[in-house]
Structures are given as C-alpha cells and as structure tokens.
N, C-alpha and C positions, 0 to 999 in steps of 0.2 A: 821203820819202827812198827812193831805189831800193835794192833788195837787193844789187845788184852795186856795186863801187867806181866812183867817177866816172872818166870818161875824162880822162886826163892827156896832152895832146899832147907835153909835154916828155919823157915816158917811152915814147911810142909808137914802134913799130918800122916799118920799111918793110914794105909789104904782102906782100912776097915772103920775109920773114925768119922766118915761122913763126906760132905761136899767140900769142894775147893781143891787146891793143889795137894797132892799126896805122893808118898814114896812107897814103892813096892818093897816087900821084904827082900833080903839079899837073895839073888838068883844064882842058880847053878850055871856053869859054863855050857856051851853048845846049845843055843836056842834053836828051836825048829822054825822053819820058814814055810808057810803055806802061800802059794801064789795062784791067783786067778787072772782073768783078763784085765780087770780094772782095779783090783784090790789085792793087797798082800797082808798076811797076818803073821807077826813075829810071836811065837809061843815061847814064853819063859817059864821055867819050872823053879819055884822058890825052894829054899832049903827045907821048908816044911812039907814039900811034895805037892803043893798046889800049882796048877797050871793057869797062867794068865795070858790071854791073847791081846796083842796090841795091833789094832788095824792100822794100815798105812796105805795111802794112795800110791800109785806107781812113782810119782814125782818124789814123794816123801821117802820111798824106798831107795830111789836113786840118790837122793841127797844124803841119806844115812850111809849108804855104801861109800860115797865120796868122802864124807867126814871121817868115817872109820878108817878108810884107807890112808888118809892123810895123817890121822893120829898115830896109827901104827908105824908109818914111815918116820915120823918125828921121834917116836920112842926108840927106834932102831939106831938113830944117830947118837954118836958119843958126844959128851960135853965138848963144846967148842967146834964141832964139825959143822960144815956147811952142807945142808941137804938141798937137793934139786928136785 
C-alpha cells in the first residue's frame, strides 16, 4: 500500500489550477520517448499543441511497458475468450 493517498480522477483538477492531483488535457496519440541511462521521459502533445514531459525511472518505464502490454492483450480478447 503506498504512503500517499490513491489518485482519484473524480477529484483531480486541471493541470493549470495549482497543487495536488491533476489531469492533463486530452493528449494526441503517438507520444515521444526520450531515454537516457537512468531516466526516461515520455513526451505527450496535448490537443492544444502543448508538450508535456513525464519523467520516469527505468523501473517505472519497465512497469508501464508491462501494464500497457497486458492491457492491449486483454483488449484484443473477445468477450468470453480465455487469454493466456
């Protein structure tokens, strides 16, 4: 269990409204990925054309890859199908 409270999208504010949990504006597909030796940055472009960099450690990037891969795999399964 994390030390900080869970992220609640229904209570999050727009990114420009101050401190606390926030939501980014809707982002365009195909984010950029910048990778260094110890840090990666996912660069998202909002529908307004703003670019937002989200820094991730290498473990966070690996976790994101794993979760995204699993989510896409489950989305490809038809209703009632067993996925392996």
